[in-house]
Biopython code that builds the backbone (N, CA, C, O; Angstrom):
import numpy as np
from Bio.PDB.StructureBuilder import StructureBuilder

atoms = [
    (1, "MET", "N", (-17.853, -12.641, 14.106)),
    (1, "MET", "CA", (-18.565, -11.273, 14.439)),
    (1, "MET", "C", (-18.786, -10.781, 12.993)),
    (1, "MET", "O", (-18.190, -11.174, 11.990)),
    (2, "LYS", "N", (-19.799, -9.804, 13.077)),
    (2, "LYS", "CA", (-20.259, -9.191, 11.825)),
    (2, "LYS", "C", (-19.855, -7.690, 11.894)),
    (2, "LYS", "O", (-20.007, -7.103, 12.965)),
    (3, "ILE", "N", (-19.351, -7.035, 10.816)),
    (3, "ILE", "CA", (-19.420, -5.518, 10.711)),
    (3, "ILE", "C", (-20.053, -5.249, 9.378)),
    (3, "ILE", "O", (-20.215, -6.235, 8.659)),
    (4, "THR", "N", (-20.442, -4.068, 8.922)),
    (4, "THR", "CA", (-20.962, -3.501, 7.687)),
    (4, "THR", "C", (-19.546, -2.665, 7.217)),
    (4, "THR", "O", (-18.790, -1.893, 7.806)),
    (5, "VAL", "N", (-19.594, -3.209, 5.902)),
    (5, "VAL", "CA", (-18.318, -2.459, 5.146)),
    (5, "VAL", "C", (-19.148, -2.158, 4.015)),
    (5, "VAL", "O", (-19.813, -2.981, 3.385)),
    (6, "ASN", "N", (-19.059, -0.787, 3.774)),
    (6, "ASN", "CA", (-19.789, -0.052, 2.803)),
    (6, "ASN", "C", (-21.254, -0.749, 2.487)),
    (6, "ASN", "O", (-21.608, -1.126, 1.369)),
    (7, "GLY", "N", (-21.838, -0.820, 3.396)),
    (7, "GLY", "CA", (-23.383, -1.062, 3.467)),
    (7, "GLY", "C", (-23.308, -2.512, 3.065)),
    (7, "GLY", "O", (-24.391, -2.845, 2.583)),
    (8, "VAL", "N", (-22.479, -3.453, 3.080)),
    (8, "VAL", "CA", (-22.819, -4.776, 3.416)),
    (8, "VAL", "C", (-22.431, -5.504, 4.673)),
    (8, "VAL", "O", (-21.494, -5.053, 5.333)),
    (9, "ALA", "N", (-23.091, -6.636, 5.083)),
    (9, "ALA", "CA", (-22.831, -7.123, 6.167)),
    (9, "ALA", "C", (-21.841, -8.021, 5.830)),
    (9, "ALA", "O", (-21.958, -8.557, 4.728)),
    (10, "THR", "N", (-20.676, -8.380, 6.675)),
    (10, "THR", "CA", (-19.588, -9.252, 6.504)),
    (10, "THR", "C", (-18.969, -9.736, 7.609)),
    (10, "THR", "O", (-18.514, -8.957, 8.446)),
    (11, "ALA", "N", (-18.881, -11.018, 7.741)),
    (11, "ALA", "CA", (-18.184, -11.808, 8.610)),
    (11, "ALA", "C", (-17.067, -11.894, 8.758)),
    (11, "ALA", "O", (-16.455, -12.011, 7.697)),
    (12, "PHE", "N", (-16.245, -11.890, 9.978)),
    (12, "PHE", "CA", (-15.015, -12.148, 10.130)),
    (12, "PHE", "C", (-14.923, -12.854, 11.417)),
    (12, "PHE", "O", (-15.605, -12.638, 12.419)),
    (13, "ASP", "N", (-13.797, -13.908, 11.230)),
    (13, "ASP", "CA", (-13.583, -15.074, 12.442)),
    (13, "ASP", "C", (-12.908, -14.111, 13.566)),
    (13, "ASP", "O", (-12.995, -14.761, 14.608)),
    (14, "ALA", "N", (-12.458, -13.225, 13.766)),
    (14, "ALA", "CA", (-11.840, -12.266, 14.575)),
    (14, "ALA", "C", (-11.940, -10.899, 14.525)),
    (14, "ALA", "O", (-12.367, -10.434, 13.468)),
    (15, "ALA", "N", (-11.617, -10.060, 15.505)),
    (15, "ALA", "CA", (-11.804, -8.531, 15.359)),
    (15, "ALA", "C", (-10.788, -8.120, 14.283)),
    (15, "ALA", "O", (-9.590, -8.379, 14.406)),
    (16, "PRO", "N", (-11.288, -7.485, 13.247)),
    (16, "PRO", "CA", (-10.062, -7.074, 12.221)),
    (16, "PRO", "C", (-10.046, -5.976, 12.785)),
    (16, "PRO", "O", (-10.802, -5.569, 13.667)),
    (17, "SER", "N", (-8.779, -5.223, 12.061)),
    (17, "SER", "CA", (-8.000, -4.110, 12.350)),
    (17, "SER", "C", (-9.011, -3.401, 10.726)),
    (17, "SER", "O", (-9.629, -4.106, 9.927)),
    (18, "VAL", "N", (-8.879, -1.975, 10.681)),
    (18, "VAL", "CA", (-8.902, -1.327, 9.813)),
    (18, "VAL", "C", (-8.408, -2.031, 8.260)),
    (18, "VAL", "O", (-8.987, -2.530, 7.295)),
    (19, "ALA", "N", (-7.000, -1.743, 8.663)),
    (19, "ALA", "CA", (-6.061, -2.301, 7.567)),
    (19, "ALA", "C", (-6.429, -3.934, 7.070)),
    (19, "ALA", "O", (-6.334, -4.283, 5.893)),
    (20, "ASP", "N", (-6.905, -4.949, 8.297)),
    (20, "ASP", "CA", (-7.435, -6.289, 7.787)),
    (20, "ASP", "C", (-8.474, -5.912, 6.737)),
    (20, "ASP", "O", (-8.240, -6.209, 5.566)),
    (21, "VAL", "N", (-9.348, -5.423, 6.988)),
    (21, "VAL", "CA", (-10.801, -5.065, 6.107)),
    (21, "VAL", "C", (-10.096, -4.683, 5.035)),
    (21, "VAL", "O", (-10.148, -5.561, 4.175)),
    (22, "LEU", "N", (-9.341, -3.585, 4.650)),
    (22, "LEU", "CA", (-9.026, -3.333, 3.469)),
    (22, "LEU", "C", (-8.311, -4.261, 2.692)),
    (22, "LEU", "O", (-8.606, -4.461, 1.513)),
    (23, "SER", "N", (-7.267, -4.923, 3.343)),
    (23, "SER", "CA", (-6.388, -5.889, 2.616)),
    (23, "SER", "C", (-7.686, -7.354, 2.046)),
    (23, "SER", "O", (-7.556, -8.033, 1.028)),
    (24, "ALA", "N", (-8.555, -7.439, 2.828)),
    (24, "ALA", "CA", (-9.927, -8.367, 2.557)),
    (24, "ALA", "C", (-10.312, -7.954, 1.339)),
    (24, "ALA", "O", (-10.487, -8.790, 0.452)),
    (25, "ASP", "N", (-10.510, -6.555, 1.100)),
    (25, "ASP", "CA", (-11.212, -6.158, -0.341)),
    (25, "ASP", "C", (-10.005, -5.815, -1.242)),
    (25, "ASP", "O", (-10.222, -5.363, -2.366)),
    (26, "ASN", "N", (-8.959, -5.975, -0.877)),
    (26, "ASN", "CA", (-7.676, -5.817, -2.036)),
    (26, "ASN", "C", (-7.539, -4.510, -2.384)),
    (26, "ASN", "O", (-7.588, -3.999, -3.503)),
    (27, "ILE", "N", (-7.336, -3.946, -1.163)),
    (27, "ILE", "CA", (-7.361, -2.446, -1.360)),
    (27, "ILE", "C", (-5.614, -2.209, -0.933)),
    (27, "ILE", "O", (-5.178, -2.204, 0.219)),
    (28, "ALA", "N", (-4.880, -2.040, -2.078)),
    (28, "ALA", "CA", (-3.541, -1.821, -2.069)),
    (28, "ALA", "C", (-3.348, -0.205, -2.086)),
    (28, "ALA", "O", (-2.196, 0.102, -1.780)),
    (29, "LEU", "N", (-3.964, 0.600, -2.292)),
    (29, "LEU", "CA", (-3.433, 1.998, -2.460)),
    (29, "LEU", "C", (-4.004, 2.509, -1.115)),
    (29, "LEU", "O", (-5.026, 3.193, -1.179)),
    (30, "LYS", "N", (-3.604, 2.321, -0.228)),
    (30, "LYS", "CA", (-4.455, 2.770, 1.263)),
    (30, "LYS", "C", (-4.029, 4.193, 1.429)),
    (30, "LYS", "O", (-4.608, 4.712, 2.383)),
    (31, "GLY", "N", (-3.442, 4.760, 0.985)),
    (31, "GLY", "CA", (-3.137, 6.317, 0.805)),
    (31, "GLY", "C", (-4.315, 6.868, -0.002)),
    (31, "GLY", "O", (-4.632, 7.960, 0.469)),
    (32, "ALA", "N", (-4.994, 6.561, -0.924)),
    (32, "ALA", "CA", (-5.862, 6.989, -1.778)),
    (32, "ALA", "C", (-7.149, 6.689, -1.649)),
    (32, "ALA", "O", (-7.932, 6.808, -2.592)),
    (33, "VAL", "N", (-7.549, 6.213, -0.311)),
    (33, "VAL", "CA", (-8.593, 5.882, 0.411)),
    (33, "VAL", "C", (-9.171, 6.922, 1.458)),
    (33, "VAL", "O", (-8.338, 7.671, 1.968)),
    (34, "SER", "N", (-10.276, 7.038, 1.778)),
    (34, "SER", "CA", (-10.880, 7.844, 3.033)),
    (34, "SER", "C", (-11.801, 6.890, 3.746)),
    (34, "SER", "O", (-12.716, 6.356, 3.119)),
    (35, "VAL", "N", (-11.573, 6.609, 5.250)),
    (35, "VAL", "CA", (-11.985, 5.676, 5.952)),
    (35, "VAL", "C", (-13.034, 6.429, 7.192)),
    (35, "VAL", "O", (-12.825, 7.433, 7.874)),
    (36, "GLN", "N", (-14.055, 5.624, 7.161)),
    (36, "GLN", "CA", (-14.672, 6.214, 8.573)),
    (36, "GLN", "C", (-14.864, 4.666, 9.240)),
    (36, "GLN", "O", (-14.691, 3.521, 8.823)),
    (37, "VAL", "N", (-15.312, 5.265, 10.484)),
    (37, "VAL", "CA", (-15.630, 3.876, 11.163)),
    (37, "VAL", "C", (-16.920, 4.538, 12.102)),
    (37, "VAL", "O", (-16.695, 5.669, 12.531)),
    (38, "ASN", "N", (-17.874, 4.099, 12.354)),
    (38, "ASN", "CA", (-18.806, 4.482, 12.849)),
    (38, "ASN", "C", (-19.132, 6.061, 12.709)),
    (38, "ASN", "O", (-19.383, 6.790, 13.669)),
    (39, "GLY", "N", (-19.089, 6.431, 11.483)),
    (39, "GLY", "CA", (-19.138, 7.774, 10.977)),
    (39, "GLY", "C", (-18.008, 8.975, 11.536)),
    (39, "GLY", "O", (-18.175, 10.194, 11.509)),
    (40, "GLU", "N", (-16.860, 8.247, 12.026)),
    (40, "GLU", "CA", (-15.637, 8.881, 12.559)),
    (40, "GLU", "C", (-14.434, 8.573, 11.366)),
    (40, "GLU", "O", (-14.344, 7.505, 10.761)),
    (41, "PHE", "N", (-13.642, 9.612, 11.194)),
    (41, "PHE", "CA", (-12.547, 9.381, 10.158)),
    (41, "PHE", "C", (-11.578, 8.903, 10.874)),
    (41, "PHE", "O", (-11.334, 9.149, 12.055)),
    (42, "VAL", "N", (-10.952, 8.128, 10.061)),
    (42, "VAL", "CA", (-9.744, 7.307, 10.923)),
    (42, "VAL", "C", (-8.462, 7.787, 10.151)),
    (42, "VAL", "O", (-8.542, 7.515, 8.954)),
    (43, "ASP", "N", (-7.400, 8.374, 10.480)),
    (43, "ASP", "CA", (-6.369, 8.563, 9.862)),
    (43, "ASP", "C", (-5.375, 7.467, 9.259)),
    (43, "ASP", "O", (-5.058, 6.627, 10.101)),
    (44, "GLU", "N", (-4.960, 7.331, 8.334)),
    (44, "GLU", "CA", (-4.027, 6.672, 7.830)),
    (44, "GLU", "C", (-2.960, 5.847, 8.341)),
    (44, "GLU", "O", (-2.535, 4.819, 7.814)),
    (45, "GLY", "N", (-2.613, 6.313, 9.276)),
    (45, "GLY", "CA", (-1.477, 6.314, 10.418)),
    (45, "GLY", "C", (-2.116, 5.111, 11.514)),
    (45, "GLY", "O", (-1.460, 4.371, 12.246)),
    (46, "GLY", "N", (-3.414, 5.175, 11.382)),
    (46, "GLY", "CA", (-4.224, 4.313, 12.583)),
    (46, "GLY", "C", (-5.025, 3.232, 12.162)),
    (46, "GLY", "O", (-5.663, 2.521, 12.938)),
    (47, "TYR", "N", (-4.987, 3.067, 10.569)),
    (47, "TYR", "CA", (-5.653, 1.733, 10.238)),
    (47, "TYR", "C", (-4.780, 0.219, 10.829)),
    (47, "TYR", "O", (-5.431, -0.826, 10.815)),
    (48, "THR", "N", (-3.823, 0.197, 11.156)),
    (48, "THR", "CA", (-3.633, -1.147, 11.777)),
    (48, "THR", "C", (-4.092, -1.170, 13.169)),
    (48, "THR", "O", (-4.624, -2.204, 13.572)),
    (49, "GLU", "N", (-3.963, -0.195, 13.936)),
    (49, "GLU", "CA", (-4.232, 0.044, 15.384)),
    (49, "GLU", "C", (-5.730, -0.029, 15.664)),
    (49, "GLU", "O", (-6.189, -0.654, 16.620)),
    (50, "THR", "N", (-6.362, 0.549, 14.905)),
    (50, "THR", "CA", (-7.955, 0.566, 14.693)),
    (50, "THR", "C", (-8.573, -0.818, 14.585)),
    (50, "THR", "O", (-8.705, -1.361, 13.488)),
    (51, "VAL", "N", (-8.922, -1.344, 15.629)),
    (51, "VAL", "CA", (-9.388, -2.598, 15.731)),
    (51, "VAL", "C", (-11.308, -2.602, 15.936)),
    (51, "VAL", "O", (-11.903, -1.882, 16.738)),
    (52, "LEU", "N", (-11.730, -3.240, 15.329)),
    (52, "LEU", "CA", (-13.250, -3.070, 15.011)),
    (52, "LEU", "C", (-14.270, -4.117, 15.910)),
    (52, "LEU", "O", (-13.884, -5.268, 16.110)),
    (53, "ASN", "N", (-15.403, -3.719, 16.364)),
    (53, "ASN", "CA", (-16.214, -4.412, 17.186)),
    (53, "ASN", "C", (-17.304, -4.924, 16.412)),
    (53, "ASN", "O", (-17.759, -4.430, 15.380)),
    (54, "ASP", "N", (-17.716, -6.057, 17.059)),
    (54, "ASP", "CA", (-18.782, -6.617, 16.219)),
    (54, "ASP", "C", (-20.076, -5.486, 16.351)),
    (54, "ASP", "O", (-20.464, -4.992, 17.410)),
    (55, "GLY", "N", (-20.593, -5.234, 15.081)),
    (55, "GLY", "CA", (-21.625, -4.332, 14.864)),
    (55, "GLY", "C", (-21.597, -2.950, 14.340)),
    (55, "GLY", "O", (-22.543, -2.199, 14.107)),
    (56, "ASP", "N", (-19.674, -2.666, 14.130)),
    (56, "ASP", "CA", (-19.251, -1.619, 13.871)),
    (56, "ASP", "C", (-19.649, -1.524, 12.219)),
    (56, "ASP", "O", (-20.001, -2.528, 11.601)),
    (57, "GLU", "N", (-19.552, -0.267, 11.630)),
    (57, "GLU", "CA", (-19.994, 0.056, 10.619)),
    (57, "GLU", "C", (-18.366, 0.889, 9.770)),
    (57, "GLU", "O", (-17.991, 1.976, 10.209)),
    (58, "LEU", "N", (-17.636, 0.247, 8.669)),
    (58, "LEU", "CA", (-16.835, 0.784, 8.133)),
    (58, "LEU", "C", (-17.251, 1.245, 6.718)),
    (58, "LEU", "O", (-17.970, 0.549, 6.001)),
    (59, "ASP", "N", (-16.839, 2.271, 6.406)),
    (59, "ASP", "CA", (-17.181, 2.851, 5.021)),
    (59, "ASP", "C", (-15.945, 3.638, 4.550)),
    (59, "ASP", "O", (-15.335, 4.460, 5.234)),
    (60, "TYR", "N", (-15.618, 3.218, 3.096)),
    (60, "TYR", "CA", (-14.175, 3.923, 2.599)),
    (60, "TYR", "C", (-14.553, 4.131, 1.369)),
    (60, "TYR", "O", (-15.476, 3.453, 0.919)),
    (61, "LEU", "N", (-13.927, 5.094, 0.588)),
    (61, "LEU", "CA", (-14.109, 5.824, -0.597)),
    (61, "LEU", "C", (-12.872, 6.132, -1.167)),
    (61, "LEU", "O", (-12.097, 6.783, -0.466)),
    (62, "PHE", "N", (-12.419, 5.708, -2.611)),
    (62, "PHE", "CA", (-11.344, 6.373, -3.097)),
    (62, "PHE", "C", (-11.475, 7.603, -3.336)),
    (62, "PHE", "O", (-12.562, 8.120, -3.595)),
    (63, "PHE", "N", (-10.166, 8.340, -3.266)),
    (63, "PHE", "CA", (-10.219, 9.573, -3.970)),
    (63, "PHE", "C", (-10.000, 9.581, -5.440)),
    (63, "PHE", "O", (-9.430, 8.571, -5.850)),
    (64, "LEU", "N", (-10.304, 10.447, -6.313)),
    (64, "LEU", "CA", (-10.462, 10.478, -7.441)),
    (64, "LEU", "C", (-9.800, 11.814, -7.909)),
    (64, "LEU", "O", (-10.059, 12.829, -7.262)),
    (65, "GLY", "N", (-8.995, 11.883, -8.946)),
    (65, "GLY", "CA", (-8.369, 13.174, -9.590)),
    (65, "GLY", "C", (-8.924, 13.252, -10.969)),
    (65, "GLY", "O", (-9.343, 12.412, -11.764)),
    (66, "GLY", "N", (-8.774, 14.639, -10.983)),
    (66, "GLY", "CA", (-9.060, 15.153, -12.725)),
    (66, "GLY", "C", (-9.535, 16.563, -12.736)),
    (66, "GLY", "O", (-9.527, 17.210, -11.689)),
    (67, "GLY", "N", (-9.929, 17.054, -13.802)),
    (67, "GLY", "CA", (-9.824, 18.364, -13.890)),
    (67, "GLY", "C", (-10.635, 18.419, -15.326)),
    (67, "GLY", "O", (-11.066, 17.458, -15.963)),
    (68, "SER", "N", (-10.716, 19.774, -15.639)),
    (68, "SER", "CA", (-11.569, 20.373, -16.931)),
    (68, "SER", "C", (-10.673, 20.166, -17.866)),
    (68, "SER", "O", (-9.462, 20.242, -17.656)),
    (69, "ARG", "N", (-11.321, 19.821, -19.243)),
    (69, "ARG", "CA", (-10.542, 20.166, -20.266)),
    (69, "ARG", "C", (-10.941, 21.456, -20.980)),
    (69, "ARG", "O", (-12.098, 21.583, -21.380)),
    (70, "ARG", "N", (-10.107, 22.338, -21.143)),
    (70, "ARG", "CA", (-10.351, 23.666, -21.662)),
    (70, "ARG", "C", (-9.455, 23.932, -22.832)),
    (70, "ARG", "O", (-9.509, 25.014, -23.417)),
]
sb = StructureBuilder()
sb.init_structure("model")
sb.init_model(0)
sb.init_chain("A")
sb.init_seg("    ")
for serial, (resi, resn, name, xyz) in enumerate(atoms, 1):
    if name == "N":
        sb.init_residue(resn, " ", resi, " ")
    sb.init_atom(name, np.array(xyz, "f"), 0.0, 1.0, " ", f" {name:<3s}", serial, name[0])
structure = sb.get_structure()
């Protein structure tokens, strides 16, 4: 099956969960990531239960912290 992960077509042998995709991309700090599946945000608590289907689009971004120096 194929899904698009951050704009890149990616093949999986079986239907992965969001957690599976993040693990495959070596994302360890799942609390520092925002995830959308087909344009809908997924709560961090639902990463394991949210299973992707063929043709789905998953996008994730990392939260960045910082501030100004004054």
